C-alpha positions, -999 to 999 in steps of 0.1 A, spaced: -637 -31 -510 -641 6 -518 -640 15 -481 -602 6 -482 -595 33 -509 -618 62 -499 -599 73 -467 -569 82 -490 -591 96 -518 -590 133 -525 -618 156 -512 -644 168 -537 -673 192 -533 -707 177 -540 -733 204 -549 -767 187 -545 -799 202 -559 -826 202 -531 -854 222 -548 -864 233 -583 -888 260 -596 -915 256 -622 -890 259 -651 -869 231 -635 -840 254 -625 -823 247 -592 -835 271 -565 -818 255 -535 -785 236 -532 -763 222 -505 -725 219 -507 -709 189 -490 -673 178 -489 -671 141 -498 -645 115 -507 -646 103 -543 -623 78 -560 -618 92 -595 -612 71 -626 -603 91 -657 -615 68 -683 -641 69 -710 -672 48 -699 -706 40 -714 -735 42 -690 -772 48 -688 -791 79 -678 -824 81 -659 -844 75 -691 -823 44 -700 -805 61 -729 -768 53 -734 -744 81 -725 -706 84 -728 -688 98 -698 -653 112 -698 -647 100 -662 -663 83 -633 -663 87 -596 -670 61 -569 -685 73 -536 -710 63 -509 -731 95 -509 -764 95 -529 -751 117 -558 -778 120 -585 -783 133 -620 -783 171 -621 -759 175 -592 -723 188 -597 -689 176 -584 -660 199 -580 -624 185 -579 -592 205 -584 -610 237 -592 -631 221 -620 -668 216 -618 -685 188 -637 -723 181 -640 -733 146 -631 -748 129 -663 -754 95 -648 -755 78 -615 -758 40 -608 -759 20 -576 -735 -10 -574 -750 -38 -554 -735 -70 -540 -749 -104 -546 -775 -100 -519 -789 -68 -535 -774 -45 -509 -761 -12 -521 -723 -11 -518 -714 23 -534 -725 47 -562 -709 50 -596 -712 86 -608 -706 95 -645 -693 129 -655 
């Protein structure tokens, strides 16, 4: 279903952290232009530790965006505070829900 909406979705820049140093700072990143369907709504989600977080917006995409990455849209950059995989009834990953 999401594949119908993404071709017309605006481009966003996904900055993915590929390496970290001993103090957990990003030492290497990659920038990729991706399609994200943005939803500007307040959402509750969970982070990597299972804690409840409140996000100001969410984005739906196919790329493996993860916690600690950043997304840039319309000259604003947001850190990813949560990332969840949406699965169909067979357990196959359909898309990723990214909380910012």
